ROKOLSE-130644 format. One record per residue: y negated, x negated, z of N, C-alpha, C in turn; residue number from 1; residue in one letter. Coordinates in pm, whole numbers, m for minus. Atoms other than C-alpha are relative to their C-alpha. Layout:
BEGIN
Y  X  Z  Y  X  Z  Y  X  Z  NUM  a .
...
***
This chain:
BEGIN
m73  127  m6  422  m9491  21361  97  2  118  1  m .
m101  3  m106  743  m9530  21561  m25  m119  92  2  t .
23  112  m92  689  m9738  21876  107  m106  m13  3  p .
m94  111  9  849  m10080  21864  82  m7  127  4  a .
m81  12  m121  1142  m10124  22102  m33  m128  74  5  p .
19  118  m83  1104  m10367  22389  137  m44  48  6  i .
m132  46  m38  1414  m10576  22438  m10  m120  92  7  t .
m7  115  m89  1505  m10821  22711  98  m100  m59  8  h .
m80  105  60  1634  m11147  22572  39  m100  108  9  v .
m39  98  m102  1840  m11380  22796  m79  m129  m15  10  p .
74  125  6  1638  m11688  22886  73  m113  69  11  s .
m81  105  m62  1913  m11880  23061  134  m6  m70  12  g .
m125  17  72  2236  m12015  22925  109  91  55  13  t .
m102  m86  m57  2434  m11794  23163  m31  148  m19  14  d .
37  m138  28  2250  m11478  23055  m44  77  123  15  g .
37  m71  m123  2159  m11395  23416  m150  10  18  16  k .
145  m4  m9  1792  m11474  23380  m54  71  m123  17  e .
55  m71  115  1567  m11272  23152  m150  m14  m7  18  a .
144  m4  21  1221  m11275  23003  m26  108  m103  19  m .
32  m106  94  1045  m11006  22808  m44  m62  m131  20  l .
35  51  131  1022  m11072  22438  m11  118  m95  21  h .
21  m110  92  871  m10821  22198  36  m50  m139  22  i .
m52  56  124  1058  m10867  21873  m15  89  m122  23  t .
6  m91  113  997  m10561  21656  m114  m33  m93  24  s .
104  24  98  799  m10593  21336  m108  107  4  25  a .
99  m107  m6  623  m10262  21397  m79  m8  130  26  s .
82  m1  m120  336  m10227  21641  24  131  76  27  q .
m8  m123  m76  319  m9968  21915  77  m12  130  28  g .
m75  16  m125  535  m10111  22194  m95  7  118  29  a .
85  m13  m118  388  m10010  22528  54  m88  112  30  r .
m37  93  m106  404  m10292  22780  m86  27  122  31  v .
74  m17  m125  304  m10252  23142  18  m126  83  32  r .
m11  128  m70  231  m10588  23300  34  18  147  33  l .
m27  m20  m143  244  m10443  23650  148  22  29  34  e .
m144  m21  m20  614  m10370  23597  81  m125  m30  35  t .
m72  121  41  702  m10721  23479  m13  m109  105  36  l .
2  104  m103  791  m11014  23706  m96  m114  m32  37  p .
81  120  14  553  m11302  23763  71  m121  60  38  t .
m76  107  m68  808  m11504  23965  133  m23  m72  39  a .
m129  28  62  1132  m11671  23850  109  92  55  40  p .
m115  m74  m55  1465  m11487  23887  49  m72  125  41  p .
m45  58  m126  1617  m11542  24231  104  m110  m19  42  k .
m107  97  21  1908  m11737  24085  m47  m125  m75  43  k .
52  117  71  1685  m11978  23898  m30  m111  102  44  a .
18  113  m90  1688  m12321  24065  m85  m107  m66  45  l .
92  99  53  1418  m12580  24021  72  m125  m50  46  k .
m74  120  40  1665  m12869  24003  71  22  m132  47  a .
m67  m31  125  1866  m12699  23730  m101  11  m114  48  d .
104  m15  102  1545  m12617  23546  m46  m135  m51  49  a .
44  133  42  1443  m12983  23542  101  m63  m95  50  k .
m104  56  87  1776  m13087  23391  m7  62  m139  51  t .
8  m69  129  1748  m12823  23121  m128  m34  m73  52  e .
130  30  63  1380  m12895  23058  2  m138  m65  53  f .
m9  135  56  1450  m13265  23004  81  0  m130  54  d .
m83  m9  120  1724  m13180  22753  m77  69  m113  55  a .
79  m71  101  1494  m12937  22574  m109  m91  m56  56  l .
102  93  47  1227  m13207  22556  54  m92  m108  57  g .
m61  87  101  1463  m13436  22367  28  78  m129  58  e .
m29  m81  117  1565  m13153  22137  m128  32  m78  59  e .
126  m31  67  1205  m13057  22064  m55  m121  m74  60  l .
46  122  68  1118  m13417  21981  77  m19  m131  61  f .
m84  14  120  1409  m13427  21734  m37  105  m105  62  d .
38  m106  93  1313  m13092  21579  m137  m29  m61  63  l .
132  33  52  954  m13205  21547  9  m110  m106  64  q .
m17  109  96  1069  m13519  21367  45  55  m136  65  d .
m46  m63  123  1252  m13305  21110  m113  81  m65  66  l .
114  m78  49  951  m13073  21078  m100  m90  m70  67  l .
99  95  53  722  m13370  21018  46  m58  m133  68  w .
m49  62  122  944  m13527  20756  16  99  m114  69  g .
m27  m98  105  1037  m13211  20565  m127  60  m57  70  a .
129  m57  43  680  m13078  20545  16  135  m69  71  r .
m23  m132  56  806  m12727  20473  m62  110  85  72  m .
54  m98  m94  668  m12550  20779  m99  m67  94  73  n .
86  47  m108  414  m12581  21056  22  93  118  74  s .
m20  m80  m121  403  m12445  21411  m135  25  67  75  v .
120  m38  m76  121  m12255  21582  45  63  131  76  l .
m30  m54  m132  154  m12199  21956  m130  51  62  77  i .
117  m63  m61  m97  m11957  22108  28  23  148  78  v .
m14  m17  m144  m141  m11969  22486  m115  86  53  79  l .
98  m88  m63  m318  m11681  22657  43  25  144  80  q .
m31  m29  m139  m341  m11597  23023  m127  5  82  81  g .
116  m7  m88  m575  m11527  23309  m33  m140  53  82  r .
40  128  m58  m764  m11808  23480  106  m48  99  83  d .
m98  72  m82  m527  m12054  23656  145  31  m38  84  t .
m137  m35  37  m221  m11912  23474  79  m123  m47  85  a .
m70  124  32  m141  m12264  23354  3  m38  m147  86  g .
3  37  142  m243  m12303  22992  m5  m152  m16  87  k .
10  147  8  m346  m12666  23044  130  m65  46  88  d .
m124  57  m50  m33  m12736  23247  114  16  m98  89  g .
m104  m20  101  190  m12589  22980  m16  m100  m113  90  t .
24  98  106  27  m12808  22719  42  m139  45  91  i .
m31  133  m53  62  m13115  22939  151  m26  4  92  k .
m143  23  m22  432  m13066  23014  85  30  m123  93  h .
m84  m37  115  580  m12886  22713  m37  m82  m122  94  v .
44  75  118  371  m13049  22442  14  m150  25  95  v .
m19  142  m31  410  m13378  22625  133  m54  m48  96  g .
m129  42  54  765  m13383  22489  m8  m37  m148  97  s .
13  20  144  632  m13407  22133  m69  m132  m32  98  l .
69  118  48  507  m13699  21930  m144  38  m31  99  n .
140  m39  21  124  m13682  21947  m47  m19  m143  100  p .
34  23  141  116  m13801  21586  m16  131  m76  101  r .
1  m124  76  179  m13446  21468  m43  120  79  102  g .
41  m111  m85  9  m13236  21736  m152  1  16  103  v .
142  m15  m31  m344  m13102  21774  m15  116  97  104  s .
28  m104  m100  m485  m12895  22059  m144  46  m19  105  v .
134  m56  13  m781  m12662  22021  m25  98  113  106  a .
40  m91  m107  m961  m12488  22307  m119  81  m49  107  s .
105  m87  51  m1181  m12191  22232  m78  63  115  108  f .
91  m56  m99  m1472  m12121  22465  m90  101  m70  109  a .
94  m91  66  m1769  m11897  22391  m45  m61  m132  110  a .
37  55  131  m1862  m11934  22022  m140  m59  m1  111  p .
131  63  17  m2149  m12160  21924  m87  87  m93  112  s .
89  m74  90  m2449  m12040  21725  55  1  m141  113  t .
m57  7  135  m2291  m12163  21403  122  89  m14  114  e .
m121  m82  5  m1961  m11991  21485  m32  149  0  115  e .
40  m141  m2  m2135  m11663  21561  m57  46  m133  116  r .
57  m35  130  m2293  m11676  21216  107  19  m107  117  e .
m113  m24  89  m1945  m11653  21058  84  114  56  118  h .
m94  m98  m52  m1665  m11399  21092  78  m62  116  119  d .
m59  49  m125  m1471  m11427  21419  122  m89  m21  120  f .
m117  84  25  m1169  m11593  21256  m35  m134  m66  121  l .
40  123  70  m1368  m11868  21083  29  m124  83  122  w .
m20  119  m84  m1359  m12107  21376  147  m20  36  123  r .
m142  8  m31  m991  m12029  21433  77  m63  m116  124  i .
m77  43  117  m864  m12087  21081  m13  m150  m23  125  h .
23  144  19  m1012  m12436  21074  97  m86  80  126  r .
m87  77  m89  m767  m12542  21347  148  35  m17  127  h .
m141  m31  23  m444  m12396  21208  71  m124  m53  128  t .
m72  125  32  m171  m12657  21146  31  m18  m147  129  p .
m49  35  132  m95  m12835  20823  152  m5  4  130  r .
m146  8  4  266  m12844  20706  47  m129  67  131  q .
m54  114  m72  469  m13071  20929  m61  m19  139  132  g .
72  24  m125  236  m13034  21227  4  121  94  133  e .
16  m101  m104  195  m12841  21552  m149  17  29  134  f .
133  m27  m57  m130  m12675  21660  21  86  124  135  s .
m8  m74  m125  m170  m12551  22016  m138  59  28  136  i .
126  m67  m31  m439  m12296  22094  m5  32  149  137  f .
27  m32  m140  m568  m12291  22453  m107  109  m1  138  n .
77  m119  34  m708  m11938  22434  m13  0  m152  139  r .
m11  m12  145  m760  m11817  22081  m86  113  m53  140  s .
68  m113  63  m879  m11547  21844  16  128  82  141  h .
m21  m120  m82  m748  m11299  22102  m114  23  99  142  y .
114  m22  m87  m1056  m11356  22315  m98  101  m61  143  e .
89  m92  68  m1237  m11147  22055  43  146  13  144  d .
m39  m137  m37  m1038  m10842  22167  33  8  149  145  v .
m22  4  m146  m1014  m10945  22533  m134  m15  72  146  l .
128  22  m68  m1329  m11104  22679  m111  80  m63  147  a .
105  m76  69  m1545  m10942  22414  6  147  39  148  v .
m17  m140  m39  m1403  m10603  22505  m35  23  146  149  r .
19  m20  m144  m1401  m10641  22884  m146  m15  40  150  v .
139  27  m38  m1754  m10780  22902  m102  65  m94  151  h .
87  m80  87  m1893  m10548  22635  m94  m89  m82  152  d .
78  95  77  m2007  m10833  22412  m19  42  m146  153  l .
12  m52  136  m1968  m10634  22090  34  148  4  154  a .
m29  m143  2  m1955  m10266  21998  149  26  m18  155  p .
m140  m37  16  m1617  m10096  22025  37  17  m147  156  r .
m27  m22  143  m1644  m10001  21659  28  m131  m73  157  s .
m23  131  62  m1644  m10374  21578  131  m61  47  158  l .
m118  73  m48  m1377  m10520  21807  130  76  m23  159  w .
m124  m73  18  m1126  m10237  21758  61  m24  m138  160  k .
m50  31  134  m1098  m10332  21389  67  m137  m5  161  e .
m49  138  2  m1004  m10687  21483  151  m10  18  162  r .
m146  4  m13  m645  m10600  21574  64  m11  m138  163  y .
m54  5  135  m574  m10535  21207  m29  m132  m68  164  g .
35  130  59  m759  m10850  21100  92  m109  55  165  h .
m86  100  m64  m553  m11052  21348  142  9  m57  166  i .
m135  m16  56  m223  m10907  21223  6  m58  m141  167  r .
2  49  138  m318  m10981  20863  m12  m152  m4  168  d .
20  145  m7  m433  m11333  20954  130  m71  35  169  f .
m124  64  m42  m110  m11419  21133  111  20  m103  170  e .
m98  m22  105  99  m11264  20857  m23  m95  m116  171  e .
33  96  105  m81  m11479  20603  50  m140  36  172  m .
m48  131  m44  m7  m11790  20809  152  m7  m13  173  l .
m146  m4  7  359  m11687  20830  48  m11  m144  174  s .
m40  3  141  382  m11631  20455  m15  m140  m59  175  e .
20  137  47  261  m11988  20407  77  m102  84  176  h .
m92  91  m67  529  m12133  20632  m32  m34  144  177  g .
33  29  m139  365  m12133  20975  87  85  93  178  t .
m78  m69  m103  593  m12044  21266  m96  32  113  179  i .
100  m43  m98  368  m11841  21496  69  46  128  180  v .
m58  m33  m131  461  m11827  21867  m114  27  98  181  l .
110  m40  m87  238  m11643  22113  53  25  142  182  k .
m44  m9  m139  270  m11671  22492  m110  56  88  183  f .
89  m46  m107  107  m11470  22767  59  m50  130  184  f .
m44  56  m127  134  m11659  23096  m38  100  109  185  l .
17  m116  m88  180  m11378  23347  m2  m43  146  186  h .
17  44  m138  41  m11468  23691  m42  119  87  187  i .
36  m109  m91  1  m11243  23995  m140  m24  58  188  s .
131  13  m63  m331  m11175  24166  6  m91  122  189  q .
m15  81  m120  m203  m11335  24485  9  m148  m33  190  k .
m16  141  39  m96  m11657  24314  m130  m53  m59  191  e .
127  46  57  m422  m11675  24121  m100  m33  110  192  q .
94  24  m110  m624  m11645  24442  33  m130  71  193  e .
m41  123  m68  m423  m11925  24604  m39  m123  m82  194  q .
35  114  85  m482  m12152  24306  m150  m21  m7  195  r .
145  13  1  m854  m12078  24295  m49  m62  130  196  l .
41  56  m130  m887  m12153  24667  40  m147  12  197  l .
m47  139  m7  m685  m12474  24627  m97  m94  m70  198  a .
96  83  71  m945  m12600  24383  m117  m40  90  199  r .
110  30  m91  m1205  m12585  24658  40  m102  106  200  e .
m49  86  m107  m987  m12779  24898  45  m138  m49  201  e .
m51  126  54  m860  m13053  24667  m109  m69  m82  202  e .
108  71  71  m1123  m13310  24558  29  m22  m148  203  p .
m33  28  139  m936  m13387  24236  m5  125  m88  204  r .
4  m123  78  m950  m13022  24132  m134  72  12  205  k .
127  m67  m23  m1303  m12940  24245  m79  19  m129  206  a .
75  m11  125  m1438  m12997  23895  35  128  m77  207  w .
m42  m123  67  m1247  m12685  23785  m63  126  59  208  k .
57  m117  m68  m1436  m12457  24025  m99  71  m91  209  i .
90  m80  82  m1613  m12175  23845  m20  137  64  210  s .
29  m133  m53  m1788  m11869  23981  47  106  m99  211  a .
m44  m94  102  m1696  m11706  23651  145  42  17  212  g .
m140  m34  m24  m1328  m11721  23744  12  109  106  213  d .
m2  m102  m106  m1395  m11522  24059  m58  132  m52  214  w .
58  m121  58  m1612  m11280  23865  103  73  m86  215  e .
m100  m63  86  m1330  m11219  23616  108  71  81  216  d .
m98  m69  m85  m1099  m11124  23905  m42  145  26  217  r .
49  m136  m21  m1320  m10819  23950  35  91  m118  218  r .
m34  m76  121  m1216  m10714  23599  150  m4  m29  219  h .
m145  16  18  m843  m10756  23656  61  119  m74  220  w .
m57  m121  61  m757  m10397  23565  m45  15  m145  221  a .
52  m12  137  m980  m10402  23257  70  m99  m92  222  a .
m73  97  81  m815  m10721  23132  145  44  m21  223  y .
m137  m50  13  m474  m10568  23199  9  103  m111  224  t .
0  m101  107  m557  m10270  22979  m23  m63  m136  225  r .
28  68  126  m694  m10501  22712  125  m73  m51  226  a .
m123  69  40  m373  m10707  22712  106  101  m44  227  y .
m96  m101  42  m164  m10391  22691  m22  37  m147  228  h .
30  m34  139  m340  m10305  22365  30  m117  m93  229  d .
m33  118  80  m302  m10661  22239  149  m4  m32  230  v .
m144  5  21  75  m10652  22287  45  113  m94  231  f .
m40  m115  80  104  m10305  22133  m41  m13  m145  232  a .
57  m1  134  m110  m10378  21830  18  m129  m80  233  r .
m8  127  74  m42  m10740  21742  134  m71  13  234  t .
m132  63  m6  323  m10811  21822  78  41  m124  235  s .
m72  m27  123  512  m10840  21494  124  m89  m7  236  t .
m123  79  17  842  m10980  21373  m31  m147  m20  237  k .
33  140  31  675  m11296  21245  m98  m63  98  238  n .
94  55  m99  430  m11334  21534  18  76  131  239  a .
m29  m75  m123  592  m11199  21853  m71  m57  122  240  p .
51  44  m130  453  m11216  22202  115  m23  96  241  w .
m93  25  m110  653  m11372  22483  m79  4  130  242  t .
69  m12  m128  547  m11272  22833  76  m85  102  243  i .
m65  104  m81  621  m11563  23067  m37  13  148  244  v .
31  4  m144  650  m11537  23447  m63  m135  34  245  p .
74  125  m14  391  m11795  23551  m38  m36  143  246  a .
32  35  m139  374  m11796  23931  59  m136  39  247  d .
m62  131  m24  611  m12097  23938  m19  m85  m124  248  a .
35  82  116  489  m12374  23713  124  m54  m70  249  k .
m120  58  59  834  m12528  23661  75  103  m85  250  w .
m71  m102  76  980  m12198  23543  m81  39  m124  251  y .
90  m27  115  679  m12124  23321  25  m101  m111  252  r .
m20  104  101  725  m12457  23144  136  11  m65  253  n .
m135  m12  53  1097  m12401  23106  11  113  m101  254  l .
m9  m115  90  1060  m12058  22947  m71  m29  m132  255  v .
72  32  123  801  m12182  22698  81  m99  m84  256  v .
m80  98  73  1017  m12483  22604  122  65  m62  257  a .
m118  m70  53  1323  m12261  22564  m36  81  m124  258  r .
39  m89  108  1137  m12019  22342  m37  m78  m126  259  t .
39  82  116  989  m12288  22117  125  m59  m65  260  v .
m122  60  54  1325  m12462  22078  84  105  m73  261  a .
m80  m106  62  1502  m12133  22002  m60  43  m133  262  a .
66  m40  125  1244  m12052  21734  17  m103  m110  263  a .
m8  106  100  1280  m12388  21561  143  m33  m44  264  l .
m139  37  32  1659  m12431  21571  49  54  m135  265  r .
m51  m51  128  1728  m12201  21272  m49  m77  m122  266  p .
56  76  112  1518  m12434  21055  63  m139  m13  267  y .
m50  137  m4  1709  m12751  21145  76  m37  m129  268  r .
m82  29  117  1961  m12734  20860  m84  m10  m126  269  k .
87  m3  118  1698  m12649  20603  m86  m126  m7  270  r .
82  121  m2  1472  m12935  20711  84  m124  m29  271  w .
m86  115  23  1761  m13180  20716  40  m10  m147  272  q .
m34  1  142  1862  m13078  20364  m115  m55  m83  273  q .
115  53  72  1511  m13146  20242  m12  m151  17  274  r .
8  144  m25  1512  m13489  20406  110  m75  m74  275  l .
m110  63  74  1852  m13566  20252  m35  m11  m148  276  d .
40  1  141  1716  m13472  19908  m105  m106  m27  277  e .
106  100  15  1407  m13686  19956  59  m140  13  278  v .
m63  131  m20  1620  m13974  20086  78  m44  m123  279  g .
m78  33  121  1850  m13959  19781  m93  m40  m113  280  a .
96  31  105  1550  m13960  19550  m62  m137  21  281  k .
62  129  m31  1391  m14255  19726  97  m116  m24  282  k .
m100  105  25  1717  m14454  19710  16  m25  m150  283  k .
m11  15  146  1741  m14386  19337  m119  m78  m55  284  a .
120  72  44  1384  m14507  19289  9  m147  36  285  e .
m14  139  m42  1463  m14823  19484  101  m74  m87  286  l .
m100  64  88  1775  m14893  19275  m61  m31  m136  287  r .
64  20  130  1571  m14852  18957  m96  m118  7  288  t .
95  111  m14  1305  m15089  19087  73  m134  7  289  w .
m75  125  m13  1562  m15354  19179  58  m47  m131  290  r .
m56  37  131  1718  m15343  18833  m104  m64  m90  291  k .
108  53  84  1382  m15423  18682  m46  m139  43  292  k .
44  130  m51  1335  m15731  18897  79  m116  m62  293  q .
***
C-alpha cells in the first residue's frame, strides 16, 4: 500500500498559519507528533482569533440551521486528546455556537458490564447522529485501540483488528450521509503538567483531580506510538484526522471551528436547494387548502 501523503492546509485567511490535516483516502501516512507544534503560530493574535471565532460561530449556527431543515446529512465530531488537552473546553466553546436543539454529546469512559458483553462498537453506534443533527464524542471508539492497547486490557490479536473495523464503521456512516470529523488535541507535556497542577490550586477545578491522569503521564511515549498507528491506519478521505495545536485554548477552539465550518460549507447550496423545494411544496399545499375553504 502506498503511504498517504501528509499535506499542510492553511488554517488562516492569510495562509501564513498552518495546521496538519491528513486528507488522503489511503492509510499509511506516518505522523510524528513530536515534530508537530502544540503552540499557535507566532503571528497568530488572540484578539484577531476572537473576531474570527465570533464570525465562525454565526456561520456555524446558520449552517446548522440548513442541516437541520434539509435532513440530508448529519455531523459526527470526534474529540481525542491526552488528559487536560481541552475536549470539554472545545465542546463548551465551539459547540456553544450551535443550537442545542440539534446537538448531542456523548462521553465514553470505561465500558459497563453490559457494554463489555457486546462488540466494542455497540455502545458507540447508539450515539451516532440522526440526519439533521450533530453528535460530539468526548473520547470515542478510539479508546479501544489506545487505552486498551497501552494498558494491556485486551490481547494484541484482538485490538489490532479493530483498526479495520473502525475504518469500515466510519465509511458506513459516511455512505449514509454522516460528515465525520476527527480531531486530536495536541498538547505538550509541559502544558499538561501546568494544567494538572492548576487543578490542585484552584478550588473550582479540584473536582477534576485524578491520580489516573498522573499515572497516564508515565505512559506518554506509549500513547504517542498508539496515536501514530491510529493516524496511519484510520485517516481516510471521508474521515480525516485534524491535529490541532492545543497549548493555547483560544487557538485550539479557533482551529476546530475553522475546520468544521470548512467541512460544511460545500453542502450549503445543496441544503438550501432542498429547503427551497420543500418550501415550494408546502406553499402549494397551503394554496390547495385555502381553495377548499
